[in-house]
N, C-alpha and C positions, 0 to 999 in steps of 0.2 A: 665507879661513879654511876648513880641511877640514870636510866635513859632520859628521864625528865631533865636532869641537869646537863647531860650531854647535848640534848637538843637546844636547851636554853643558851648554852655556850656557842653552839653553831649559829644560832640566830643573832646573838650579840656580835659575833665576829664576822657576820655576813658570809659564813661558809655554808649555810643551809641552801639547798636547792628547792625551789618552790615550783610546784606544778599547778596550773590552772586548767580545770576541766570545763570547757565551754568558753569560746572566745567571742562572745557577743557583747551586748551593751554593758554587762556587768563584768564579765571575765577579762576582756581586753584592757579596759582602763586600770583594773587592779593589777594585771600582769605588768603593765608599764610602770606603775608606781613602785612595785617590788624591784624591777630592773633599775629604776632610777636610783634606788638606795643601794645598789651594788650586788643584789642577789642574782644568781643564775636562775632564769625562769624558763620552764618548759610549758608551752601552751598546747593543750590537747583538744582537738576538735574532730568531729566525724566528717566535716566538709573539706574535701581535698581542695576545692576552689578557694575557700577562706585561708587554708594553710599555705597554699602556694602564693597567694597575694601578700600575706603577712611576711613570709620568708623573702619575698621580693621587695619588702619595704613599703607596701601599700596598705593603708588602713581602710577598713570598711565601716568604721564607726566614726560618726561626726565629731564626737568629743575627744578622739585620739588622732593626733596629726600623723600623717605618713612620715614626716621628718623624724618624729620620735621613734616610730617603729623601725625605720631604716637605721637610725643611730644605734639602737640597742641590738639589732640584728648584727650590725657590723662589729660591735664591741664583743659579740659572743655572749651577751647577757640575756638575750631572748631568742628562742627558736620555737616555731610552731610545728606540730606533727600530728599525723593521724595514727601513729604507731603507739598502741596502748602500752607496749613493753617499756617505753621511755618513762612511764610513771614510776617504775621501780627505782629510778635514779633520785626520786624526790624525797626530801625530808619532811615536806609539808605539802598537802594536796588541798586545794580549795575547789569546791564543786559549785559551779555557777551555771547550771543548765536550766532550760525552761520548765515551768510547772503550769501547763495550760489546764483548762477545764474541758471535760467532755460535754456533749450536748445536754446532758442532764444536770450540768453544773457541779458534777462531782470532780474531785481532783484527779488529774492524769499524772500518776507518779512514775510513769514508765521511764522518763529521762533520768530522774533521780535514782531509780532502781538500777538502771544500766550503768550510771556513773559510779554508784556505790559498789556494784559488782566488779567493775573494772579496777577500782581502787583496791578492793579486797584481793583481787587476783594478783596484784603487784605489791601487796603489803609486806612490810618487814618490821621487826621490832624497832621502836624509836620513831615511828611515823606519826605525824599530826594530820588529821583529816577534819576540815571545816566545811560544813554545808552552808551555802549562802542563798540558795534558791528559796524563794518564798513558799511557805508550805503551812500545813495545819500543825497545831501544837501536838507534840509527841512524835513527830517524824524522826528526829535525830535519834531519840532513844529507842524507838520501836523498829526503825528501818536500818539506820546505819550501824548502830551498836551490835546487833546480832550478826551482821555480815562479817565483822572482825572477830567476834567471840567464837564463831564457828571454826575459826582457824586456830583456836587455842590461845589467842592473845588476850591479855587482861587489860581492860580499858582503865586508863589512869596509871598503869605501870608499864605495859609493853607498847601500847598504842594510845593516842590521845585524840578524843573526838569532841567537837564543839559545834555550835551553831552561831553564825553571825549574819544577820539579815542585810542584804544589799539595800543601799539607799541611793540609788542612781536616779538622777533627774535629768534626762537628756536635754541638752541645749541650755542648761542653767549657766549663766555667765559668772555667777558668784560662787556657787557651791559645787564642788566636784569631789572625786574620790578622796583626795588627800585631806581636805578641810571639812569634810562631813563626818561628824562623830560616829564611831563604830561601836555597836553593841555586841558583846561577846558573852556567851554562856556555855560552859562545858559540862560534860557528864559528871566529872569529878573536879575537885579543886585543882589537881595537877593538870587536868585537861584545860581548864580555864587559864591557869598560869601560863602555859605554853602558847595558847592561842592569843592571849593578850600581848605577850612578848612579841609574837610575830607581827601583829597588826600595829603595835606601837612603833615598830621599825619604820613604817611608811605612812601612818595615819596620824594626824595631829592630836586627836582626842579619841581615846578608847574608853568605853563605858562597860564596866564589869557588872554582870548580873549573876544571880545565884544558880541558874539552871538553863539548859537549852530550851525548855518549855517557855520560860520567861522571855528569852530572846525571840523565840518564834512568835509569841503573842505580841511583843512590842511592835513588830512589823505590821501585823494584822490590825492592831489598834490604830496605828498611824494612818493607814489607808482607809480603814473603816470610818474613822473620824472625818476624813475628807469626803468619802462617798456620801455619808449621811448629810453633811452640811451642803454639799453640792446639790444633793437631792432636794433639800429644803429650798435652796435658791432657785432651782428649776421649778419647784411647785409654786414658789412665790411669783415667778414669771407668768405661770398659768393663771394664778389668782389675779395678778395685775391686769392681765389681758382681759379677763372677764369683767373687771371693775373699770376698765378704761383708764388705768393709771400707768405711768411710765415706770417700769420696774427698775431701769437704770438710775433714774432720778431718786427713787426710794433707796436703793442700795448705796448710792454715793452719799446721800444725806445721813443714812444710818451709820456709815463709815466714819462720820465726824465724831462719834462718841468715843472718848479716849479710854473707856474701860468697859468690860463686860460684853464686848461685841467683836467678832472677827469677821472680816469681809470675805464672802464667797460670792461668786458671780454665776449666773445661769449661762446656758449655752445649748448647742445642738445635741448634747449627749456627752458621755465620757469615753475616753479611749486610753490607750497605752498598755504597758505591761503590768500595771499595779492596780489602779483604782477599780477598773471593771471586774477584776478577777479576785484580788486578795480577800475581800470580805466573804466571798463564797467558800473559801477554805475554812474559815471560822464557822460559817453557817452550816457547812457539811459536817464538821466535827461535832457541833452541838446537836445536830439531828441524830447522830449516833448515840448521844446521851439523852435523847428524848426531850430536847429543849428547842423551842422555836425562836430564832433571832429576829424579832419583829421589825426592829429599826433597820437592820441590814436588808431584809426582804423588801420593805417598803421603799427604801432609798433606791434599791436596784430596780424596782418596778417603775418608779418615776423617771430615773435616769435613762432607762432603756426605752421609755416612751417618747423621749425628746426628738429623735429623728422623725418620727411620725408627726409630732407636733409641728416641726419645721415644715414638713411637706404639706401639711394642712394649711399652714400660712401661705405657702407658695400657691396652692390651689385657690385659696380665697383671694389672694392678690391678683392672680391672673383672671379670675372671674370678674373682679372689679373692672378689668380692662376688656371685658367681653371676650375672653379667651378661655379655652380649657387646657388642662395639663396635657391631655392627649393631643399630640401634634405640635406642641410648643417646644421651643428650643431653650434649654436651661443651661447656663454656664455656672458650674460650681467653682467657687474660689477657695482653694485649700483642701487637700485631702489628708494631710498629716493630722495626727490626733491633737496636736497643740501647736502653737505658733513657733516659727523659726527652727524647726527640726525636720528631719527627713524620715520620720517613723510613722507608718500607717497602721501599726498594730491596734486592733479593736477600734479604729477610727470611726466616729459616727458618720463621717462623710461617705463611707462605703455603703452604709445603710440608707442614707439619703439618696444616693445615686440609684441604688436598687429600687427603692420605693418610687422614685420619679419615673424610672424606666418601666416599672410595672404598670404605672398609670398612663403609659404611652408617650412620655416626653422623650425628646432627643437630647441626650445629656453629653456635654463636654466638660472638661475640667482644666483648671490651671493651678499649678503649684510650683513656685520657683525652686523648691527643694526636691521635688519628686517628678521627674520627667515621664515616668511610666509606672503603672501599678499592675501587678499580676495577681489574679484571684481566680481560683478554681481552674487553673490552666489557661486562662484567657488574659492576654495583655491589652491594657488600655493605655494609650499615649495621651499626654496632656497637650494643650494647645498654648500658643503664645498669647499673652494678654495684650492684643492689639486693639486700637480704637475700633477697628472693623468688627472684631469678635464681640466686643462689648455692645456695639450698636446693633448688631444682628441678633442678639439674644433677646428672647421674649422676657426672660427673667434671669437676673444674676443672683446667685445664692451664696452669701458669704458664710462659709462653714469654719474656716481657720483663718485667724486674723494675723497673717504674717506681716511683720513690720516693714518689709521691703516693698510691699505693694502700695502704689500711689492711689489712695482711696478717693482723693479729689478727682483725679482723672477718671476713675471708675464711675463716679456719679455724674461726671460731665458728659459721658458718652452712653451710658446705659439708660434704658427707659424705665426699668423697674428693678429694684434691689430689695431682696429679702435678707436682712442683716441679723444673723443669729448671735453675733459677738459684739455688737455696738461699735464696730470698727469705723463706721461713718459718722460717729458722733461729733467729730471736730471738723467735718467738711462744711463748706459753704453751700447754701441752697443752689441747686443746679437743675439739670435736665431730668434726673432720675426721681421717680417717686420711691421713697424709702419706707419699707415696712419692717418694724422691729419685732422682737419676741412678744412684746405687749403693745397692742394697738391702742393709741390714744386718740379719742375723737378730736377733730379740729374745732377750736373754739372761735366762733365768728366774733369780730369786734362789735361792741355795742353801738347801736345807731346813734348818730349825733343828735343832740336835743335842739 
């Protein structure tokens, strides 16, 4: 029986062992879904701390409960390890490692290269390898495929290689790993067949595409679309600020159109593991082909300027109170990159804090999900959001609009609020003067005749 058919039977019978390389925001939820469907799952990570916690039944990922981890560990369906040799037990290996950018905004492929090398060292005939890490078009064919062909394995016959982009949205209460459609593209038809069968075992909808390059580009299109449209919304905030128009009112009114418009909102910048980074993989690839991705570059320029725009708003607001940034006490609300999660990756709040401190401000922060942050070897602890903290701040800067924060209490006790998320829009007028991303001149009532 061909190896393809043997592997398909193992998947159907839940006899296949699945290894996940990288137990972060992508890898761990995927590992738990495979375990939930009865597969034996080996989670491989280079962090001994992460491995020890998981084997002890403790999750480090907000979207995965410790109860689920403990249950599958106890059932023998999930084990975490730092031992690369355990990968040899796998019939399928999913690679879900980081793909950051270097300072020049070129892709750092070192994690993918290390994971591919580890998988190749433990490879055997009948193995499926799927790359999930976001990357530039061509990575699967140019980087993964040669690693296995050097071993004399024929792709599509002896070993099966595919790309399936992760679509993780941390903190999303509706869409998670199981019910988010999965795009899959293999090097050969046989590769796609096997990869589709594996994901169909635990994902509700699997979308088959013709090649790994197509699958790689799907992910980049999704997040470039968001980056460009957020960039336009951010530029609209700047335009409205200069025109003295309320950008939030404009966006809400535009959102009533039932066709031809999709609502995007401005903010203090973009963060997370996707939108700030993914478009640059495509821009980098196109630079190698002597093409300039102008939309991507412009959106990145606008989005990356928003923390400075917010700080300029803070400076102007303090100036109106006859205060300077230098020596003022600023309380930043929220350091997660978006609401209701505990993730600070690429968060604009970190840039805002740095810029405020560079101008001489004394900065504290409060985030109900993040008690402390570590950056460049320095740990910063958050403060409790007490009435006293709010009252003693010269300015409160809302960067992340967590739903658990009582914004009415915030404006009742603060004296000045710079709100970059429109979080205070539904509060009643109170003690605080509120400054939005777009400053709207006060309209005095007409004199009585």
